[in-house]
C-alpha positions as CSV (number, residue, x, y, z in Angstrom):
1,M,41.9,83.8,12.6
2,T,38.9,85.1,15.5
3,S,39.4,84.6,19.4
4,P,36.0,83.9,20.6
5,T,34.4,86.6,22.4
6,S,32.5,86.3,25.8
7,E,28.8,85.9,23.8
8,D,30.2,83.0,22.0
9,T,32.2,81.3,25.4
10,T,29.5,81.9,28.0
11,A,27.2,79.2,28.5
12,S,23.3,80.5,27.8
13,S,21.1,78.4,29.8
14,P,17.0,79.8,29.7
15,A,15.1,80.9,33.1
16,P,14.0,78.8,34.9
17,E,10.5,80.6,35.0
18,A,10.6,80.1,30.9
19,E,10.3,76.3,30.7
20,P,6.3,76.6,31.2
21,A,6.4,79.0,28.7
22,R,8.8,77.0,26.4
23,K,6.8,73.3,26.6
24,S,3.3,75.4,25.7
25,G,5.3,77.4,22.8
26,F,6.6,74.1,21.3
27,L,3.0,73.0,21.5
28,A,1.1,75.4,19.8
29,E,4.0,75.3,17.3
30,T,3.7,71.8,16.6
31,L,-0.3,72.2,16.2
32,E,0.4,75.5,13.7
33,E,2.8,73.3,11.7
34,L,0.6,70.6,11.7
35,K,-2.6,73.2,9.7
36,L,0.1,73.4,6.6
37,V,1.0,69.8,6.0
38,V,-1.2,68.4,3.1
39,W,-3.0,65.8,4.3
40,P,-3.3,63.4,0.9
41,S,-6.9,62.5,-0.6
42,R,-8.4,58.7,0.6
43,Q,-8.0,57.9,-2.9
44,Q,-4.4,58.6,-3.3
45,L,-3.5,57.1,0.2
46,F,-5.1,54.0,-0.8
47,S,-3.3,53.7,-3.8
48,E,0.0,54.9,-2.2
49,S,-0.6,52.3,-0.1
50,I,-0.5,49.5,-3.1
51,A,2.3,50.7,-4.5
52,V,4.5,50.2,-1.3
53,I,2.9,46.8,-0.5
54,L,3.4,45.6,-4.3
55,M,6.9,47.0,-4.4
56,V,8.1,45.5,-0.5
57,S,6.2,42.0,-1.6
58,L,8.0,42.2,-5.4
59,S,11.5,43.1,-3.4
60,A,11.2,39.7,-0.8
61,A,10.5,37.4,-3.2
62,A,13.4,38.5,-5.6
63,I,15.6,38.6,-2.4
64,A,14.2,34.8,-1.8
65,A,14.7,33.5,-5.1
66,V,18.5,35.2,-4.8
67,S,19.1,33.3,-1.2
68,R,17.6,30.1,-2.4
69,F,19.4,29.9,-5.7
70,Y,22.8,30.6,-3.4
71,A,21.4,27.7,-1.4
72,W,20.9,25.3,-4.0
73,G,24.7,26.2,-5.2
74,S,26.4,25.9,-1.9
75,S,24.4,22.3,-1.5
76,Q,26.2,21.4,-4.8
77,V,29.1,22.7,-4.0
78,F,29.7,21.2,-0.7
79,R,28.2,18.0,-1.2
């Protein structure tokens, strides 16, 4: 088992004057990352949106059907 060194135990806090540089650096790095994103084409976006809407609608219909079935079943049992 090793014991912590003085570097591990001391809290390192950035200098107060480095704060604006960190914010602008974050913004610049964010913009650089956004340039690397592969954005979908209009056709791909449209077809995948339709697929999501269809699957959500089918899932909602299935959940509603199961819920109505259990409601009907409980009304038959607990008259």
